[in-house]
C-alpha positions as CSV (number, residue, x, y, z in Angstrom):
1,X,-113.9,-15.2,-163.3
2,X,-116.2,-12.4,-165.4
3,X,-113.7,-10.5,-167.4
4,X,-114.3,-6.5,-167.5
5,X,-117.5,-4.5,-168.5
6,X,-118.7,-1.6,-171.1
7,X,-121.6,0.4,-170.3
8,X,-124.1,0.2,-173.0
9,X,-127.3,1.8,-173.2
10,X,-129.9,-0.8,-174.4
11,X,-132.0,1.9,-176.7
12,X,-128.5,2.2,-178.4
13,X,-130.0,0.2,-181.2
14,X,-132.5,3.0,-181.9
15,X,-130.7,5.9,-181.6
16,X,-131.1,8.1,-184.7
17,X,-126.9,8.6,-184.4
18,X,-126.5,4.4,-185.0
19,X,-129.2,4.9,-187.5
20,X,-127.4,7.6,-189.4
21,X,-123.7,5.4,-189.0
22,X,-125.8,2.3,-190.6
23,X,-127.3,4.3,-193.7
24,X,-123.2,5.7,-194.0
25,X,-122.0,2.6,-193.8
26,X,-124.7,0.7,-196.4
27,X,-126.0,-1.9,-193.8
28,X,-128.9,-3.3,-193.3
29,X,-129.3,-4.5,-190.2
30,X,-128.4,-1.0,-187.3
31,X,-127.4,-4.2,-184.6
32,X,-124.1,-4.8,-187.3
33,X,-123.3,-1.4,-186.4
34,X,-123.9,-1.3,-182.8
35,X,-121.8,-4.3,-182.6
36,X,-118.8,-2.0,-184.7
37,X,-119.1,0.4,-182.6
38,X,-118.8,-1.9,-179.0
39,X,-115.2,-3.1,-180.6
40,X,-114.5,0.9,-181.0
41,X,-115.3,1.5,-177.4
42,X,-113.6,-1.6,-176.1
43,X,-110.6,-0.4,-178.0
44,X,-110.7,2.8,-176.3
45,X,-111.3,1.4,-172.9
46,X,-108.6,-0.8,-173.1
47,X,-105.8,1.2,-175.1
48,X,-106.1,4.9,-173.7
49,X,-106.7,6.4,-170.3
50,X,-109.2,8.8,-171.1
51,X,-110.5,8.6,-174.4
52,X,-107.7,10.4,-176.2
53,X,-106.0,8.0,-178.4
54,X,-103.1,10.2,-179.6
55,X,-101.4,9.2,-183.3
56,X,-104.0,7.4,-184.3
57,X,-105.8,8.0,-187.4
58,X,-109.3,7.3,-188.8
59,X,-107.8,4.9,-191.4
60,X,-105.7,3.2,-188.6
61,X,-108.9,2.8,-186.6
62,X,-111.2,1.7,-189.5
63,X,-108.4,-0.8,-189.8
64,X,-108.7,-2.1,-186.7
65,X,-112.4,-1.9,-186.2
66,X,-112.6,-3.8,-189.7
67,X,-115.2,-1.3,-191.6
68,X,-113.7,1.5,-193.8
69,X,-115.0,4.5,-192.6
70,X,-116.6,4.1,-189.6
71,X,-114.2,6.8,-188.0
72,X,-115.6,9.3,-190.2
73,X,-119.1,8.1,-189.5
74,X,-119.3,8.4,-186.4
75,X,-117.3,11.8,-186.5
76,X,-120.5,12.9,-188.4
77,X,-122.9,12.2,-185.5
78,X,-120.6,13.7,-183.0
79,X,-119.7,10.6,-181.3
80,X,-115.8,10.9,-182.8
81,X,-113.4,14.0,-182.8
82,X,-110.9,14.1,-185.2
83,X,-107.8,16.7,-184.8
84,X,-104.4,16.9,-186.1
85,X,-103.0,15.2,-182.6
86,X,-105.6,11.7,-183.5
87,X,-108.9,11.0,-182.5
88,X,-111.0,11.8,-179.1
89,X,-113.9,9.7,-178.0
90,X,-116.0,12.3,-176.6
91,X,-118.5,11.4,-173.4
92,X,-115.6,8.6,-172.8
93,X,-116.9,8.1,-169.3
94,X,-120.3,6.7,-170.5
95,X,-118.5,3.8,-171.9
96,X,-115.6,3.0,-170.1
97,X,-115.0,0.5,-167.7
98,X,-113.2,-0.9,-165.1
99,X,-109.9,-1.5,-167.4
100,X,-109.7,2.4,-168.3
101,X,-110.8,3.6,-164.4
102,X,-107.8,1.5,-163.1
103,X,-105.9,3.1,-165.7
104,X,-107.3,6.7,-164.8
105,X,-107.0,6.4,-161.2
106,X,-103.0,5.0,-161.7
107,X,-102.5,7.8,-163.9
108,X,-103.6,10.5,-161.3
109,X,-102.0,8.8,-158.8
110,X,-98.4,8.9,-160.5
111,X,-99.0,12.6,-160.9
112,X,-100.0,13.2,-157.4
113,X,-96.7,11.5,-156.5
114,X,-94.9,13.3,-158.7
115,X,-96.6,16.8,-157.7
116,X,-95.8,15.9,-154.2
117,X,-92.1,14.3,-154.5
118,X,-90.3,17.1,-153.9
119,X,-92.2,18.2,-151.2
120,X,-91.4,15.4,-149.8
121,X,-88.0,14.6,-150.3
122,X,-87.1,18.2,-149.3
123,X,-89.1,17.6,-146.1
124,X,-87.4,14.7,-145.2
125,X,-83.7,15.5,-145.2
126,X,-85.2,18.6,-142.8
127,X,-86.6,16.4,-140.3
128,X,-83.7,14.1,-140.4
129,X,-81.4,17.1,-140.1
130,X,-83.7,18.4,-137.1
131,X,-83.5,14.9,-135.0
132,X,-79.9,14.9,-135.9
133,X,-79.3,18.1,-134.5
134,X,-81.5,17.3,-131.5
135,X,-79.4,14.3,-131.0
136,X,-75.9,16.0,-131.2
137,X,-77.4,18.3,-128.6
138,X,-78.0,16.3,-126.1
139,X,-74.8,13.9,-127.0
140,X,-73.0,17.2,-126.0
141,X,-74.9,17.8,-123.2
142,X,-74.2,14.0,-121.7
143,X,-70.5,14.0,-122.8
144,X,-70.0,17.5,-120.5
145,X,-72.1,15.8,-117.5
146,X,-70.4,12.7,-117.3
147,X,-67.4,14.8,-117.8
148,X,-68.2,16.7,-114.4
149,X,-69.1,13.7,-113.1
150,X,-65.4,11.9,-113.6
151,X,-63.6,15.2,-112.3
152,X,-65.5,15.2,-109.3
153,X,-65.2,11.1,-108.5
154,X,-62.1,10.5,-106.4
155,X,-61.0,6.9,-107.9
156,X,-60.5,7.3,-111.9
157,X,-60.7,3.5,-112.7
158,X,-62.7,2.4,-115.4
159,X,-63.7,5.3,-117.5
160,X,-65.8,3.3,-120.1
161,X,-68.1,1.8,-117.5
162,X,-68.7,4.7,-115.9
163,X,-69.4,6.3,-119.1
164,X,-71.9,3.5,-120.5
165,X,-73.7,3.3,-116.9
166,X,-74.1,7.2,-117.0
167,X,-75.3,7.1,-120.6
168,X,-78.2,4.6,-119.1
169,X,-79.2,6.6,-116.2
170,X,-79.4,9.7,-118.3
171,X,-79.5,12.0,-115.2
172,X,-81.6,15.3,-115.3
173,X,-80.5,18.4,-113.4
174,X,-82.2,17.9,-110.6
175,X,-80.7,14.3,-110.1
176,X,-77.1,15.3,-111.5
177,X,-77.4,18.0,-108.4
178,X,-78.2,14.6,-106.2
179,X,-75.2,13.2,-107.4
180,X,-72.8,15.8,-107.1
181,X,-73.5,16.8,-103.5
182,X,-73.4,13.6,-102.4
183,X,-69.6,13.2,-103.6
184,X,-68.5,15.9,-102.1
185,X,-69.7,14.7,-98.9
186,X,-68.3,11.2,-99.5
187,X,-65.3,12.8,-100.5
188,X,-64.7,14.2,-96.9
189,X,-66.3,11.2,-95.1
190,X,-63.6,9.1,-93.3
191,X,-64.8,5.9,-95.0
192,X,-63.5,7.0,-98.0
193,X,-60.7,8.8,-96.7
194,X,-58.9,5.7,-95.2
195,X,-56.7,3.8,-96.2
196,X,-55.6,6.3,-99.0
197,X,-59.5,5.6,-100.3
198,X,-59.2,1.8,-100.8
199,X,-62.9,1.8,-100.2
200,X,-64.2,4.1,-102.4
201,X,-66.4,2.0,-105.2
202,X,-65.5,2.0,-108.6
203,X,-67.4,5.0,-110.2
204,X,-69.8,2.4,-112.8
205,X,-70.5,0.5,-109.6
206,X,-71.3,3.5,-107.6
207,X,-73.4,4.6,-110.1
208,X,-75.4,1.5,-110.9
209,X,-75.7,0.9,-107.1
210,X,-77.4,4.3,-106.8
211,X,-74.8,5.3,-104.1
212,X,-75.6,8.8,-104.0
213,X,-78.4,7.7,-102.0
214,X,-76.7,6.3,-99.1
215,X,-76.3,8.0,-95.9
216,X,-73.5,9.6,-95.2
217,X,-71.9,9.6,-91.9
218,X,-70.7,13.1,-90.4
219,X,-66.9,13.4,-89.8
220,X,-67.1,16.2,-87.4
221,X,-66.4,16.3,-83.4
222,X,-69.1,16.4,-81.1
223,X,-68.9,20.0,-79.3
224,X,-69.3,19.7,-75.3
225,X,-72.9,19.9,-74.2
226,X,-71.6,23.5,-71.7
227,X,-70.7,25.8,-73.8
228,X,-68.7,27.0,-70.5
229,X,-66.6,24.3,-69.9
230,X,-63.8,25.7,-72.2
231,X,-63.9,29.0,-71.1
232,X,-63.5,27.4,-67.5
233,X,-60.3,25.3,-69.4
234,X,-59.1,28.3,-70.4
235,X,-59.5,30.3,-67.3
236,X,-57.8,27.4,-65.2
237,X,-54.4,27.5,-67.6
238,X,-54.0,30.9,-67.8
239,X,-54.4,30.6,-63.4
240,X,-51.8,28.0,-63.7
241,X,-49.5,29.7,-65.9
242,X,-49.8,32.7,-63.9
243,X,-49.1,30.9,-60.6
244,X,-45.8,29.5,-62.2
245,X,-45.0,32.9,-63.1
246,X,-45.0,33.7,-59.4
247,X,-43.4,30.9,-58.1
248,X,-40.5,31.3,-60.9
249,X,-39.9,34.8,-60.0
250,X,-39.9,33.6,-56.2
251,X,-38.0,31.4,-57.0
252,X,-34.8,33.8,-58.9
253,X,-35.4,36.3,-55.7
254,X,-34.9,33.6,-53.5
255,X,-31.4,32.5,-55.4
256,X,-30.3,35.8,-56.0
């Protein structure tokens, strides 16, 4: 597997900066200088993120490269900056390889994450709290509507099962109105009244079977087709009473 690569210009050995460093170090061959420079650039690529070697002194870098004075020689041609904090390699991106780029990208992601951590950590509890509030409101409404159903249903049996069936049903306002209207009619029906309500189904069974969709038999007595019939009966009754009264009076007089 190939290792990491460093950028290297083919004209580097002939650059005037390389020739100046070669003369200052007392080398006879610029290629030897280029080899030492590659070691410097490789060290910065592997050990730094952006070419900034904090707390590293020229003497320490010289020892790492194996050449005394190379750090100062690079500084003299503008290829190294020496300050109180350490060493800095100018134009680091010209020589850095994949290793340094990965570290730079990772450092950027970490910085972005830390910067957004506060925002994310604040947003998540707010969103979670909002969902909990919505759920609490929904649960409260569901409980209130079931309590109303339980109060209206004439047979109070197996409340837990009925509440589960109501929760699965999740009736909206329109369906609740249909259920309560059906209960009103069924409660007054003969089927649910006979034998003390013995034939009223359990509330959970009624909900699971969608009992509100069943047809309800009317309990009212059929009216007479002839509206005058009642009046005739009333008239006849009054006439009969009148005749009885006349007969009673006649009998009293007769006995007197």
